PDBQT receptor file of N, H, CA, C and O in Angstrom, charges set to zero:
ATOM      1  N   UNK A   1      10.243  -7.832  -5.721  1.00  0.00    +0.000 N 
ATOM      2  CA  UNK A   1       8.840  -7.651  -6.010  1.00  0.00    +0.000 C 
ATOM      3  C   UNK A   1       8.676  -6.277  -6.655  1.00  0.00    +0.000 C 
ATOM      4  O   UNK A   1       9.152  -5.277  -6.118  1.00  0.00    +0.000 OA
ATOM      5  N   UNK A   2       8.012  -6.227  -7.790  1.00  0.00    +0.000 N 
ATOM      6  H   UNK A   2       7.625  -7.040  -8.226  1.00  0.00    +0.000 HD
ATOM      7  CA  UNK A   2       7.788  -4.933  -8.425  1.00  0.00    +0.000 C 
ATOM      8  C   UNK A   2       6.604  -4.227  -7.755  1.00  0.00    +0.000 C 
ATOM      9  O   UNK A   2       5.887  -4.854  -6.975  1.00  0.00    +0.000 OA
ATOM     10  N   UNK A   3       6.380  -2.930  -8.042  1.00  0.00    +0.000 N 
ATOM     11  H   UNK A   3       6.962  -2.420  -8.676  1.00  0.00    +0.000 HD
ATOM     12  CA  UNK A   3       5.304  -2.198  -7.373  1.00  0.00    +0.000 C 
ATOM     13  C   UNK A   3       3.923  -2.837  -7.540  1.00  0.00    +0.000 C 
ATOM     14  O   UNK A   3       3.136  -2.849  -6.594  1.00  0.00    +0.000 OA
ATOM     15  N   UNK A   4       3.621  -3.363  -8.719  1.00  0.00    +0.000 N 
ATOM     16  H   UNK A   4       4.261  -3.353  -9.488  1.00  0.00    +0.000 HD
ATOM     17  CA  UNK A   4       2.306  -3.970  -8.928  1.00  0.00    +0.000 C 
ATOM     18  C   UNK A   4       2.149  -5.227  -8.070  1.00  0.00    +0.000 C 
ATOM     19  O   UNK A   4       1.095  -5.447  -7.474  1.00  0.00    +0.000 OA
ATOM     20  N   UNK A   5       3.185  -6.039  -8.012  1.00  0.00    +0.000 N 
ATOM     21  H   UNK A   5       4.041  -5.861  -8.497  1.00  0.00    +0.000 HD
ATOM     22  CA  UNK A   5       3.142  -7.248  -7.183  1.00  0.00    +0.000 C 
ATOM     23  C   UNK A   5       3.024  -6.877  -5.702  1.00  0.00    +0.000 C 
ATOM     24  O   UNK A   5       2.273  -7.507  -4.958  1.00  0.00    +0.000 OA
ATOM     25  N   UNK A   6       3.765  -5.858  -5.283  1.00  0.00    +0.000 N 
ATOM     26  H   UNK A   6       4.375  -5.346  -5.887  1.00  0.00    +0.000 HD
ATOM     27  CA  UNK A   6       3.718  -5.410  -3.891  1.00  0.00    +0.000 C 
ATOM     28  C   UNK A   6       2.335  -4.872  -3.548  1.00  0.00    +0.000 C 
ATOM     29  O   UNK A   6       1.811  -5.146  -2.468  1.00  0.00    +0.000 OA
ATOM     30  N   UNK A   7       1.746  -4.116  -4.451  1.00  0.00    +0.000 N 
ATOM     31  H   UNK A   7       2.171  -3.893  -5.329  1.00  0.00    +0.000 HD
ATOM     32  CA  UNK A   7       0.397  -3.575  -4.229  1.00  0.00    +0.000 C 
ATOM     33  C   UNK A   7      -0.607  -4.703  -4.055  1.00  0.00    +0.000 C 
ATOM     34  O   UNK A   7      -1.427  -4.679  -3.137  1.00  0.00    +0.000 OA
ATOM     35  N   UNK A   8      -0.540  -5.689  -4.936  1.00  0.00    +0.000 N 
ATOM     36  H   UNK A   8       0.126  -5.709  -5.682  1.00  0.00    +0.000 HD
ATOM     37  CA  UNK A   8      -1.458  -6.821  -4.857  1.00  0.00    +0.000 C 
ATOM     38  C   UNK A   8      -1.238  -7.583  -3.552  1.00  0.00    +0.000 C 
ATOM     39  O   UNK A   8      -2.204  -7.984  -2.904  1.00  0.00    +0.000 OA
ATOM     40  N   UNK A   9       0.011  -7.786  -3.163  1.00  0.00    +0.000 N 
ATOM     41  H   UNK A   9       0.796  -7.460  -3.689  1.00  0.00    +0.000 HD
ATOM     42  CA  UNK A   9       0.333  -8.503  -1.934  1.00  0.00    +0.000 C 
ATOM     43  C   UNK A   9      -0.229  -7.768  -0.714  1.00  0.00    +0.000 C 
ATOM     44  O   UNK A   9      -0.821  -8.388   0.169  1.00  0.00    +0.000 OA
ATOM     45  N   UNK A  10      -0.041  -6.443  -0.668  1.00  0.00    +0.000 N 
ATOM     46  H   UNK A  10       0.440  -5.939  -1.386  1.00  0.00    +0.000 HD
ATOM     47  CA  UNK A  10      -0.535  -5.666   0.470  1.00  0.00    +0.000 C 
ATOM     48  C   UNK A  10      -2.057  -5.743   0.556  1.00  0.00    +0.000 C 
ATOM     49  O   UNK A  10      -2.604  -5.945   1.641  1.00  0.00    +0.000 OA
ATOM     50  N   UNK A  11      -2.740  -5.585  -0.564  1.00  0.00    +0.000 N 
ATOM     51  H   UNK A  11      -2.295  -5.421  -1.445  1.00  0.00    +0.000 HD
ATOM     52  CA  UNK A  11      -4.203  -5.644  -0.558  1.00  0.00    +0.000 C 
ATOM     53  C   UNK A  11      -4.665  -7.029  -0.117  1.00  0.00    +0.000 C 
ATOM     54  O   UNK A  11      -5.620  -7.138   0.653  1.00  0.00    +0.000 OA
ATOM     55  N   UNK A  12      -4.017  -8.076  -0.583  1.00  0.00    +0.000 N 
ATOM     56  H   UNK A  12      -3.241  -7.987  -1.208  1.00  0.00    +0.000 HD
ATOM     57  CA  UNK A  12      -4.396  -9.438  -0.175  1.00  0.00    +0.000 C 
ATOM     58  C   UNK A  12      -4.151  -9.644   1.321  1.00  0.00    +0.000 C 
ATOM     59  O   UNK A  12      -4.946 -10.298   1.996  1.00  0.00    +0.000 OA
ATOM     60  N   UNK A  13      -3.061  -9.092   1.835  1.00  0.00    +0.000 N 
ATOM     61  H   UNK A  13      -2.415  -8.561   1.286  1.00  0.00    +0.000 HD
ATOM     62  CA  UNK A  13      -2.787  -9.191   3.269  1.00  0.00    +0.000 C 
ATOM     63  C   UNK A  13      -3.870  -8.470   4.068  1.00  0.00    +0.000 C 
ATOM     64  O   UNK A  13      -4.343  -8.983   5.082  1.00  0.00    +0.000 OA
ATOM     65  N   UNK A  14      -4.257  -7.290   3.615  1.00  0.00    +0.000 N 
ATOM     66  H   UNK A  14      -3.873  -6.873   2.791  1.00  0.00    +0.000 HD
ATOM     67  CA  UNK A  14      -5.314  -6.538   4.297  1.00  0.00    +0.000 C 
ATOM     68  C   UNK A  14      -6.632  -7.299   4.226  1.00  0.00    +0.000 C 
ATOM     69  O   UNK A  14      -7.375  -7.356   5.205  1.00  0.00    +0.000 OA
ATOM     70  N   UNK A  15      -6.915  -7.875   3.080  1.00  0.00    +0.000 N 
ATOM     71  H   UNK A  15      -6.311  -7.828   2.285  1.00  0.00    +0.000 HD
ATOM     72  CA  UNK A  15      -8.155  -8.641   2.932  1.00  0.00    +0.000 C 
ATOM     73  C   UNK A  15      -8.167  -9.804   3.926  1.00  0.00    +0.000 C 
ATOM     74  O   UNK A  15      -9.181 -10.069   4.572  1.00  0.00    +0.000 OA
ATOM     75  N   UNK A  16      -7.030 -10.491   4.039  1.00  0.00    +0.000 N 
ATOM     76  H   UNK A  16      -6.207 -10.275   3.514  1.00  0.00    +0.000 HD
ATOM     77  CA  UNK A  16      -6.942 -11.601   4.980  1.00  0.00    +0.000 C 
ATOM     78  C   UNK A  16      -7.160 -11.147   6.412  1.00  0.00    +0.000 C 
ATOM     79  O   UNK A  16      -7.832 -11.824   7.190  1.00  0.00    +0.000 OA
ATOM     80  N   UNK A  17      -6.594 -10.008   6.757  1.00  0.00    +0.000 N 
ATOM     81  H   UNK A  17      -6.048  -9.458   6.125  1.00  0.00    +0.000 HD
ATOM     82  CA  UNK A  17      -6.733  -9.478   8.111  1.00  0.00    +0.000 C 
ATOM     83  C   UNK A  17      -8.157  -9.000   8.390  1.00  0.00    +0.000 C 
ATOM     84  O   UNK A  17      -8.623  -9.062   9.528  1.00  0.00    +0.000 OA
ATOM     85  N   UNK A  18      -8.839  -8.531   7.368  1.00  0.00    +0.000 N 
ATOM     86  H   UNK A  18      -8.462  -8.481   6.443  1.00  0.00    +0.000 HD
ATOM     87  CA  UNK A  18     -10.183  -7.964   7.548  1.00  0.00    +0.000 C 
ATOM     88  C   UNK A  18     -11.303  -8.916   7.123  1.00  0.00    +0.000 C 
ATOM     89  O   UNK A  18     -12.477  -8.549   7.169  1.00  0.00    +0.000 OA
ATOM     90  N   UNK A  19     -10.949 -10.128   6.710  1.00  0.00    +0.000 N 
ATOM     91  H   UNK A  19      -9.995 -10.426   6.673  1.00  0.00    +0.000 HD
ATOM     92  CA  UNK A  19     -11.936 -11.077   6.191  1.00  0.00    +0.000 C 
ATOM     93  C   UNK A  19     -13.094 -11.294   7.161  1.00  0.00    +0.000 C 
ATOM     94  O   UNK A  19     -14.256 -11.304   6.757  1.00  0.00    +0.000 OA
ATOM     95  N   UNK A  20     -12.775 -11.465   8.425  1.00  0.00    +0.000 N 
ATOM     96  H   UNK A  20     -11.831 -11.457   8.753  1.00  0.00    +0.000 HD
ATOM     97  CA  UNK A  20     -13.803 -11.747   9.425  1.00  0.00    +0.000 C 
ATOM     98  C   UNK A  20     -14.755 -10.574   9.654  1.00  0.00    +0.000 C 
ATOM     99  O   UNK A  20     -15.808 -10.751  10.266  1.00  0.00    +0.000 OA
ATOM    100  N   UNK A  21     -14.409  -9.402   9.181  1.00  0.00    +0.000 N 
ATOM    101  H   UNK A  21     -13.554  -9.258   8.684  1.00  0.00    +0.000 HD
ATOM    102  CA  UNK A  21     -15.255  -8.222   9.367  1.00  0.00    +0.000 C 
ATOM    103  C   UNK A  21     -16.226  -8.022   8.207  1.00  0.00    +0.000 C 
ATOM    104  O   UNK A  21     -17.054  -7.110   8.229  1.00  0.00    +0.000 OA
ATOM    105  N   UNK A  22     -16.117  -8.886   7.191  1.00  0.00    +0.000 N 
ATOM    106  H   UNK A  22     -15.445  -9.626   7.174  1.00  0.00    +0.000 HD
ATOM    107  CA  UNK A  22     -16.936  -8.746   5.975  1.00  0.00    +0.000 C 
ATOM    108  C   UNK A  22     -16.745  -7.383   5.309  1.00  0.00    +0.000 C 
ATOM    109  O   UNK A  22     -17.688  -6.811   4.763  1.00  0.00    +0.000 OA
ATOM    110  N   UNK A  23     -15.519  -6.874   5.362  1.00  0.00    +0.000 N 
ATOM    111  H   UNK A  23     -14.753  -7.339   5.806  1.00  0.00    +0.000 HD
ATOM    112  CA  UNK A  23     -15.209  -5.569   4.774  1.00  0.00    +0.000 C 
ATOM    113  C   UNK A  23     -15.398  -5.606   3.259  1.00  0.00    +0.000 C 
ATOM    114  O   UNK A  23     -15.086  -6.598   2.600  1.00  0.00    +0.000 OA
ATOM    115  N   UNK A  24     -15.903  -4.531   2.738  1.00  0.00    +0.000 N 
ATOM    116  H   UNK A  24     -16.157  -3.725   3.273  1.00  0.00    +0.000 HD
ATOM    117  CA  UNK A  24     -16.054  -4.376   1.300  1.00  0.00    +0.000 C 
ATOM    118  C   UNK A  24     -14.674  -4.204   0.665  1.00  0.00    +0.000 C 
ATOM    119  O   UNK A  24     -13.764  -3.679   1.307  1.00  0.00    +0.000 OA
ATOM    120  N   UNK A  25     -14.508  -4.638  -0.584  1.00  0.00    +0.000 N 
ATOM    121  H   UNK A  25     -15.247  -5.064  -1.105  1.00  0.00    +0.000 HD
ATOM    122  CA  UNK A  25     -13.213  -4.469  -1.258  1.00  0.00    +0.000 C 
ATOM    123  C   UNK A  25     -12.701  -3.022  -1.239  1.00  0.00    +0.000 C 
ATOM    124  O   UNK A  25     -11.498  -2.793  -1.110  1.00  0.00    +0.000 OA
ATOM    125  N   UNK A  26     -13.590  -2.067  -1.365  1.00  0.00    +0.000 N 
ATOM    126  H   UNK A  26     -14.567  -2.253  -1.470  1.00  0.00    +0.000 HD
ATOM    127  CA  UNK A  26     -13.161  -0.661  -1.337  1.00  0.00    +0.000 C 
ATOM    128  C   UNK A  26     -12.561  -0.297   0.017  1.00  0.00    +0.000 C 
ATOM    129  O   UNK A  26     -11.616   0.489   0.082  1.00  0.00    +0.000 OA
ATOM    130  N   UNK A  27     -13.096  -0.859   1.096  1.00  0.00    +0.000 N 
ATOM    131  H   UNK A  27     -13.863  -1.498   1.043  1.00  0.00    +0.000 HD
ATOM    132  CA  UNK A  27     -12.563  -0.584   2.429  1.00  0.00    +0.000 C 
ATOM    133  C   UNK A  27     -11.199  -1.238   2.619  1.00  0.00    +0.000 C 
ATOM    134  O   UNK A  27     -10.305  -0.662   3.239  1.00  0.00    +0.000 OA
ATOM    135  N   UNK A  28     -11.048  -2.431   2.085  1.00  0.00    +0.000 N 
ATOM    136  H   UNK A  28     -11.774  -2.899   1.581  1.00  0.00    +0.000 HD
ATOM    137  CA  UNK A  28      -9.759  -3.123   2.157  1.00  0.00    +0.000 C 
ATOM    138  C   UNK A  28      -8.704  -2.310   1.411  1.00  0.00    +0.000 C 
ATOM    139  O   UNK A  28      -7.589  -2.125   1.899  1.00  0.00    +0.000 OA
ATOM    140  N   UNK A  29      -9.064  -1.833   0.234  1.00  0.00    +0.000 N 
ATOM    141  H   UNK A  29      -9.970  -1.984  -0.163  1.00  0.00    +0.000 HD
ATOM    142  CA  UNK A  29      -8.150  -1.018  -0.563  1.00  0.00    +0.000 C 
ATOM    143  C   UNK A  29      -7.785   0.259   0.192  1.00  0.00    +0.000 C 
ATOM    144  O   UNK A  29      -6.627   0.677   0.177  1.00  0.00    +0.000 OA
ATOM    145  N   UNK A  30      -8.756   0.877   0.848  1.00  0.00    +0.000 N 
ATOM    146  H   UNK A  30      -9.697   0.537   0.861  1.00  0.00    +0.000 HD
ATOM    147  CA  UNK A  30      -8.495   2.093   1.618  1.00  0.00    +0.000 C 
ATOM    148  C   UNK A  30      -7.527   1.808   2.755  1.00  0.00    +0.000 C 
ATOM    149  O   UNK A  30      -6.649   2.625   3.031  1.00  0.00    +0.000 OA
ATOM    150  N   UNK A  31      -7.667   0.668   3.418  1.00  0.00    +0.000 N 
ATOM    151  H   UNK A  31      -8.380   0.004   3.193  1.00  0.00    +0.000 HD
ATOM    152  CA  UNK A  31      -6.728   0.296   4.486  1.00  0.00    +0.000 C 
ATOM    153  C   UNK A  31      -5.319   0.136   3.939  1.00  0.00    +0.000 C 
ATOM    154  O   UNK A  31      -4.354   0.567   4.570  1.00  0.00    +0.000 OA
ATOM    155  N   UNK A  32      -5.196  -0.479   2.774  1.00  0.00    +0.000 N 
ATOM    156  H   UNK A  32      -5.980  -0.830   2.261  1.00  0.00    +0.000 HD
ATOM    157  CA  UNK A  32      -3.881  -0.657   2.153  1.00  0.00    +0.000 C 
ATOM    158  C   UNK A  32      -3.268   0.701   1.808  1.00  0.00    +0.000 C 
ATOM    159  O   UNK A  32      -2.069   0.908   1.994  1.00  0.00    +0.000 OA
ATOM    160  N   UNK A  33      -4.083   1.617   1.311  1.00  0.00    +0.000 N 
ATOM    161  H   UNK A  33      -5.057   1.449   1.160  1.00  0.00    +0.000 HD
ATOM    162  CA  UNK A  33      -3.586   2.958   0.988  1.00  0.00    +0.000 C 
ATOM    163  C   UNK A  33      -3.139   3.702   2.245  1.00  0.00    +0.000 C 
ATOM    164  O   UNK A  33      -2.141   4.422   2.220  1.00  0.00    +0.000 OA
ATOM    165  N   UNK A  34      -3.867   3.530   3.327  1.00  0.00    +0.000 N 
ATOM    166  H   UNK A  34      -4.678   2.944   3.347  1.00  0.00    +0.000 HD
ATOM    167  CA  UNK A  34      -3.475   4.157   4.594  1.00  0.00    +0.000 C 
ATOM    168  C   UNK A  34      -2.123   3.618   5.041  1.00  0.00    +0.000 C 
ATOM    169  O   UNK A  34      -1.267   4.381   5.489  1.00  0.00    +0.000 OA
ATOM    170  N   UNK A  35      -1.926   2.315   4.922  1.00  0.00    +0.000 N 
ATOM    171  H   UNK A  35      -2.622   1.695   4.558  1.00  0.00    +0.000 HD
ATOM    172  CA  UNK A  35      -0.648   1.716   5.315  1.00  0.00    +0.000 C 
ATOM    173  C   UNK A  35       0.500   2.286   4.484  1.00  0.00    +0.000 C 
ATOM    174  O   UNK A  35       1.550   2.630   5.027  1.00  0.00    +0.000 OA
ATOM    175  N   UNK A  36       0.303   2.386   3.176  1.00  0.00    +0.000 N 
ATOM    176  H   UNK A  36      -0.550   2.106   2.735  1.00  0.00    +0.000 HD
ATOM    177  CA  UNK A  36       1.352   2.928   2.306  1.00  0.00    +0.000 C 
ATOM    178  C   UNK A  36       1.592   4.405   2.621  1.00  0.00    +0.000 C 
ATOM    179  O   UNK A  36       2.737   4.857   2.627  1.00  0.00    +0.000 OA
ATOM    180  N   UNK A  37       0.533   5.149   2.878  1.00  0.00    +0.000 N 
ATOM    181  H   UNK A  37      -0.397   4.781   2.873  1.00  0.00    +0.000 HD
ATOM    182  CA  UNK A  37       0.717   6.561   3.252  1.00  0.00    +0.000 C 
ATOM    183  C   UNK A  37       1.547   6.684   4.530  1.00  0.00    +0.000 C 
ATOM    184  O   UNK A  37       2.379   7.585   4.636  1.00  0.00    +0.000 OA
ATOM    185  N   UNK A  38       1.337   5.801   5.490  1.00  0.00    +0.000 N 
ATOM    186  H   UNK A  38       0.662   5.069   5.404  1.00  0.00    +0.000 HD
ATOM    187  CA  UNK A  38       2.122   5.830   6.727  1.00  0.00    +0.000 C 
ATOM    188  C   UNK A  38       3.590   5.531   6.453  1.00  0.00    +0.000 C 
ATOM    189  O   UNK A  38       4.472   6.144   7.054  1.00  0.00    +0.000 OA
ATOM    190  N   UNK A  39       3.855   4.594   5.552  1.00  0.00    +0.000 N 
ATOM    191  H   UNK A  39       3.139   4.096   5.064  1.00  0.00    +0.000 HD
ATOM    192  CA  UNK A  39       5.237   4.302   5.169  1.00  0.00    +0.000 C 
ATOM    193  C   UNK A  39       5.869   5.533   4.541  1.00  0.00    +0.000 C 
ATOM    194  O   UNK A  39       7.014   5.869   4.841  1.00  0.00    +0.000 OA
ATOM    195  N   UNK A  40       5.124   6.207   3.671  1.00  0.00    +0.000 N 
ATOM    196  H   UNK A  40       4.194   5.934   3.427  1.00  0.00    +0.000 HD
ATOM    197  CA  UNK A  40       5.645   7.408   3.019  1.00  0.00    +0.000 C 
ATOM    198  C   UNK A  40       5.916   8.520   4.032  1.00  0.00    +0.000 C 
ATOM    199  O   UNK A  40       6.886   9.263   3.885  1.00  0.00    +0.000 OA
ATOM    200  N   UNK A  41       5.077   8.641   5.051  1.00  0.00    +0.000 N 
ATOM    201  H   UNK A  41       4.289   8.037   5.171  1.00  0.00    +0.000 HD
ATOM    202  CA  UNK A  41       5.305   9.645   6.095  1.00  0.00    +0.000 C 
ATOM    203  C   UNK A  41       6.580   9.307   6.863  1.00  0.00    +0.000 C 
ATOM    204  O   UNK A  41       7.377  10.197   7.159  1.00  0.00    +0.000 OA
ATOM    205  N   UNK A  42       6.780   8.028   7.187  1.00  0.00    +0.000 N 
ATOM    206  H   UNK A  42       6.132   7.305   6.946  1.00  0.00    +0.000 HD
ATOM    207  CA  UNK A  42       7.987   7.630   7.923  1.00  0.00    +0.000 C 
ATOM    208  C   UNK A  42       9.245   7.885   7.105  1.00  0.00    +0.000 C 
ATOM    209  O   UNK A  42      10.273   8.285   7.652  1.00  0.00    +0.000 OA
ATOM    210  N   UNK A  43       9.168   7.656   5.797  1.00  0.00    +0.000 N 
ATOM    211  H   UNK A  43       8.333   7.332   5.353  1.00  0.00    +0.000 HD
ATOM    212  CA  UNK A  43      10.315   7.911   4.935  1.00  0.00    +0.000 C 
ATOM    213  C   UNK A  43      10.576   9.408   4.851  1.00  0.00    +0.000 C 
ATOM    214  O   UNK A  43      11.722   9.857   4.872  1.00  0.00    +0.000 OA
ATOM    215  N   UNK A  44       9.493  10.169   4.757  1.00  0.00    +0.000 N 
ATOM    216  H   UNK A  44       8.562   9.804   4.740  1.00  0.00    +0.000 HD
ATOM    217  CA  UNK A  44       9.601  11.625   4.730  1.00  0.00    +0.000 C 
ATOM    218  C   UNK A  44      10.455  12.126   3.588  1.00  0.00    +0.000 C 
ATOM    219  O   UNK A  44      10.457  11.552   2.499  1.00  0.00    +0.000 OA
ATOM    220  N   UNK A  45      11.166  13.178   3.838  1.00  0.00    +0.000 N 
ATOM    221  H   UNK A  45      11.165  13.644   4.723  1.00  0.00    +0.000 HD
ATOM    222  CA  UNK A  45      11.994  13.800   2.807  1.00  0.00    +0.000 C 
ATOM    223  C   UNK A  45      13.457  13.405   2.897  1.00  0.00    +0.000 C 
ATOM    224  O   UNK A  45      14.323  14.087   2.350  1.00  0.00    +0.000 OA
ATOM    225  N   UNK A  46      13.732  12.314   3.580  1.00  0.00    +0.000 N 
ATOM    226  H   UNK A  46      13.028  11.760   4.024  1.00  0.00    +0.000 HD
ATOM    227  CA  UNK A  46      15.128  11.891   3.737  1.00  0.00    +0.000 C 
ATOM    228  C   UNK A  46      15.714  11.532   2.377  1.00  0.00    +0.000 C 
ATOM    229  O   UNK A  46      15.231  10.625   1.700  1.00  0.00    +0.000 OA
ATOM    230  N   UNK A  47      16.737  12.238   1.997  1.00  0.00    +0.000 N 
ATOM    231  H   UNK A  47      17.129  12.974   2.548  1.00  0.00    +0.000 HD
ATOM    232  CA  UNK A  47      17.307  12.082   0.658  1.00  0.00    +0.000 C 
ATOM    233  C   UNK A  47      17.758  10.654   0.390  1.00  0.00    +0.000 C 
ATOM    234  O   UNK A  47      17.525  10.137  -0.703  1.00  0.00    +0.000 OA
ATOM    235  N   UNK A  48      18.396  10.003   1.357  1.00  0.00    +0.000 N 
ATOM    236  H   UNK A  48      18.585  10.423   2.245  1.00  0.00    +0.000 HD
ATOM    237  CA  UNK A  48      18.901   8.658   1.120  1.00  0.00    +0.000 C 
ATOM    238  C   UNK A  48      17.771   7.650   0.922  1.00  0.00    +0.000 C 
ATOM    239  O   UNK A  48      18.007   6.548   0.426  1.00  0.00    +0.000 OA
ATOM    240  N   UNK A  49      16.574   8.007   1.296  1.00  0.00    +0.000 N 
ATOM    241  H   UNK A  49      16.382   8.902   1.699  1.00  0.00    +0.000 HD
ATOM    242  CA  UNK A  49      15.433   7.119   1.114  1.00  0.00    +0.000 C 
ATOM    243  C   UNK A  49      14.592   7.509  -0.098  1.00  0.00    +0.000 C 
ATOM    244  O   UNK A  49      13.478   7.016  -0.276  1.00  0.00    +0.000 OA
ATOM    245  N   UNK A  50      15.135   8.395  -0.927  1.00  0.00    +0.000 N 
ATOM    246  H   UNK A  50      16.040   8.794  -0.782  1.00  0.00    +0.000 HD
ATOM    247  CA  UNK A  50      14.413   8.884  -2.098  1.00  0.00    +0.000 C 
ATOM    248  C   UNK A  50      13.933   7.742  -2.996  1.00  0.00    +0.000 C 
ATOM    249  O   UNK A  50      12.793   7.756  -3.460  1.00  0.00    +0.000 OA
ATOM    250  N   UNK A  51      14.790   6.765  -3.240  1.00  0.00    +0.000 N 
ATOM    251  H   UNK A  51      15.716   6.754  -2.864  1.00  0.00    +0.000 HD
ATOM    252  CA  UNK A  51      14.413   5.648  -4.116  1.00  0.00    +0.000 C 
ATOM    253  C   UNK A  51      13.274   4.834  -3.505  1.00  0.00    +0.000 C 
ATOM    254  O   UNK A  51      12.348   4.437  -4.212  1.00  0.00    +0.000 OA
ATOM    255  N   UNK A  52      13.338   4.585  -2.194  1.00  0.00    +0.000 N 
ATOM    256  H   UNK A  52      14.091   4.907  -1.620  1.00  0.00    +0.000 HD
ATOM    257  CA  UNK A  52      12.256   3.850  -1.545  1.00  0.00    +0.000 C 
ATOM    258  C   UNK A  52      10.938   4.614  -1.610  1.00  0.00    +0.000 C 
ATOM    259  O   UNK A  52       9.874   4.023  -1.795  1.00  0.00    +0.000 OA
ATOM    260  N   UNK A  53      11.022   5.940  -1.454  1.00  0.00    +0.000 N 
ATOM    261  H   UNK A  53      11.887   6.419  -1.304  1.00  0.00    +0.000 HD
ATOM    262  CA  UNK A  53       9.813   6.758  -1.544  1.00  0.00    +0.000 C 
ATOM    263  C   UNK A  53       9.192   6.631  -2.924  1.00  0.00    +0.000 C 
ATOM    264  O   UNK A  53       7.972   6.530  -3.051  1.00  0.00    +0.000 OA
ATOM    265  N   UNK A  54      10.024   6.635  -3.959  1.00  0.00    +0.000 N 
ATOM    266  H   UNK A  54      11.015   6.717  -3.856  1.00  0.00    +0.000 HD
ATOM    267  CA  UNK A  54       9.514   6.479  -5.325  1.00  0.00    +0.000 C 
ATOM    268  C   UNK A  54       8.856   5.120  -5.512  1.00  0.00    +0.000 C 
ATOM    269  O   UNK A  54       7.801   5.017  -6.138  1.00  0.00    +0.000 OA
ATOM    270  N   UNK A  55       9.472   4.085  -4.974  1.00  0.00    +0.000 N 
ATOM    271  H   UNK A  55      10.329   4.168  -4.466  1.00  0.00    +0.000 HD
ATOM    272  CA  UNK A  55       8.897   2.739  -5.090  1.00  0.00    +0.000 C 
ATOM    273  C   UNK A  55       7.544   2.679  -4.396  1.00  0.00    +0.000 C 
ATOM    274  O   UNK A  55       6.578   2.163  -4.959  1.00  0.00    +0.000 OA
ATOM    275  N   UNK A  56       7.468   3.211  -3.164  1.00  0.00    +0.000 N 
ATOM    276  H   UNK A  56       8.252   3.631  -2.708  1.00  0.00    +0.000 HD
ATOM    277  CA  UNK A  56       6.196   3.171  -2.439  1.00  0.00    +0.000 C 
ATOM    278  C   UNK A  56       5.130   4.036  -3.103  1.00  0.00    +0.000 C 
ATOM    279  O   UNK A  56       3.945   3.712  -3.020  1.00  0.00    +0.000 OA
ATOM    280  N   UNK A  57       5.515   5.111  -3.751  1.00  0.00    +0.000 N 
ATOM    281  H   UNK A  57       6.478   5.373  -3.819  1.00  0.00    +0.000 HD
ATOM    282  CA  UNK A  57       4.541   5.895  -4.513  1.00  0.00    +0.000 C 
ATOM    283  C   UNK A  57       4.003   5.084  -5.686  1.00  0.00    +0.000 C 
ATOM    284  O   UNK A  57       2.823   5.184  -6.023  1.00  0.00    +0.000 OA
ATOM    285  N   UNK A  58       4.860   4.286  -6.304  1.00  0.00    +0.000 N 
ATOM    286  H   UNK A  58       5.818   4.206  -6.030  1.00  0.00    +0.000 HD
ATOM    287  CA  UNK A  58       4.410   3.406  -7.389  1.00  0.00    +0.000 C 
ATOM    288  C   UNK A  58       3.468   2.332  -6.853  1.00  0.00    +0.000 C 
ATOM    289  O   UNK A  58       2.472   2.003  -7.497  1.00  0.00    +0.000 OA
ATOM    290  N   UNK A  59       3.778   1.783  -5.673  1.00  0.00    +0.000 N 
ATOM    291  H   UNK A  59       4.588   2.050  -5.150  1.00  0.00    +0.000 HD
ATOM    292  CA  UNK A  59       2.900   0.793  -5.046  1.00  0.00    +0.000 C 
ATOM    293  C   UNK A  59       1.530   1.418  -4.794  1.00  0.00    +0.000 C 
ATOM    294  O   UNK A  59       0.498   0.796  -5.048  1.00  0.00    +0.000 OA
ATOM    295  N   UNK A  60       1.531   2.634  -4.300  1.00  0.00    +0.000 N 
ATOM    296  H   UNK A  60       2.369   3.139  -4.094  1.00  0.00    +0.000 HD
ATOM    297  CA  UNK A  60       0.261   3.331  -4.033  1.00  0.00    +0.000 C 
ATOM    298  C   UNK A  60      -0.550   3.489  -5.309  1.00  0.00    +0.000 C 
ATOM    299  O   UNK A  60      -1.763   3.276  -5.300  1.00  0.00    +0.000 OA
ATOM    300  N   UNK A  61       0.100   3.860  -6.409  1.00  0.00    +0.000 N 
ATOM    301  H   UNK A  61       1.085   4.034  -6.416  1.00  0.00    +0.000 HD
ATOM    302  CA  UNK A  61      -0.606   3.997  -7.682  1.00  0.00    +0.000 C 
ATOM    303  C   UNK A  61      -1.196   2.668  -8.129  1.00  0.00    +0.000 C 
ATOM    304  O   UNK A  61      -2.300   2.627  -8.672  1.00  0.00    +0.000 OA
ATOM    305  N   UNK A  62      -0.460   1.578  -7.903  1.00  0.00    +0.000 N 
ATOM    306  H   UNK A  62       0.437   1.611  -7.462  1.00  0.00    +0.000 HD
ATOM    307  CA  UNK A  62      -0.944   0.260  -8.301  1.00  0.00    +0.000 C 
ATOM    308  C   UNK A  62      -2.144  -0.158  -7.442  1.00  0.00    +0.000 C 
ATOM    309  O   UNK A  62      -3.085  -0.766  -7.953  1.00  0.00    +0.000 OA
ATOM    310  N   UNK A  63      -2.118   0.160  -6.151  1.00  0.00    +0.000 N 
ATOM    311  H   UNK A  63      -1.354   0.653  -5.736  1.00  0.00    +0.000 HD
ATOM    312  CA  UNK A  63      -3.270  -0.140  -5.291  1.00  0.00    +0.000 C 
ATOM    313  C   UNK A  63      -4.483   0.618  -5.798  1.00  0.00    +0.000 C 
ATOM    314  O   UNK A  63      -5.580   0.062  -5.859  1.00  0.00    +0.000 OA
ATOM    315  N   UNK A  64      -4.302   1.871  -6.160  1.00  0.00    +0.000 N 
ATOM    316  H   UNK A  64      -3.411   2.322  -6.111  1.00  0.00    +0.000 HD
ATOM    317  CA  UNK A  64      -5.421   2.669  -6.649  1.00  0.00    +0.000 C 
ATOM    318  C   UNK A  64      -6.028   2.086  -7.908  1.00  0.00    +0.000 C 
ATOM    319  O   UNK A  64      -7.220   2.264  -8.157  1.00  0.00    +0.000 OA
ATOM    320  N   UNK A  65      -5.218   1.382  -8.719  1.00  0.00    +0.000 N 
ATOM    321  H   UNK A  65      -4.250   1.238  -8.516  1.00  0.00    +0.000 HD
ATOM    322  CA  UNK A  65      -5.718   0.771  -9.951  1.00  0.00    +0.000 C 
ATOM    323  C   UNK A  65      -6.516  -0.503  -9.692  1.00  0.00    +0.000 C 
ATOM    324  O   UNK A  65      -7.318  -0.915 -10.530  1.00  0.00    +0.000 OA
ATOM    325  N   UNK A  66      -6.298  -1.128  -8.534  1.00  0.00    +0.000 N 
ATOM    326  H   UNK A  66      -5.646  -0.793  -7.853  1.00  0.00    +0.000 HD
ATOM    327  CA  UNK A  66      -6.966  -2.401  -8.238  1.00  0.00    +0.000 C 
ATOM    328  C   UNK A  66      -8.465  -2.230  -8.081  1.00  0.00    +0.000 C 
ATOM    329  O   UNK A  66      -9.175  -3.204  -7.831  1.00  0.00    +0.000 OA
TER     330      UNK A  66
């Protein structure tokens, strides 16, 4: 899955989870960004995870474009 596909998938998953709350699309997007930020924190500065960090940063950029 490329970053754009992953971003769309995450936002759709969040929308599904929050559907019953009548959340606004902006709130769903914010939840997806929080999730990606948490992944980036867990990856941290570990050198061997550098590539994954770059991928998740790309996913975050794609979510922001949605």
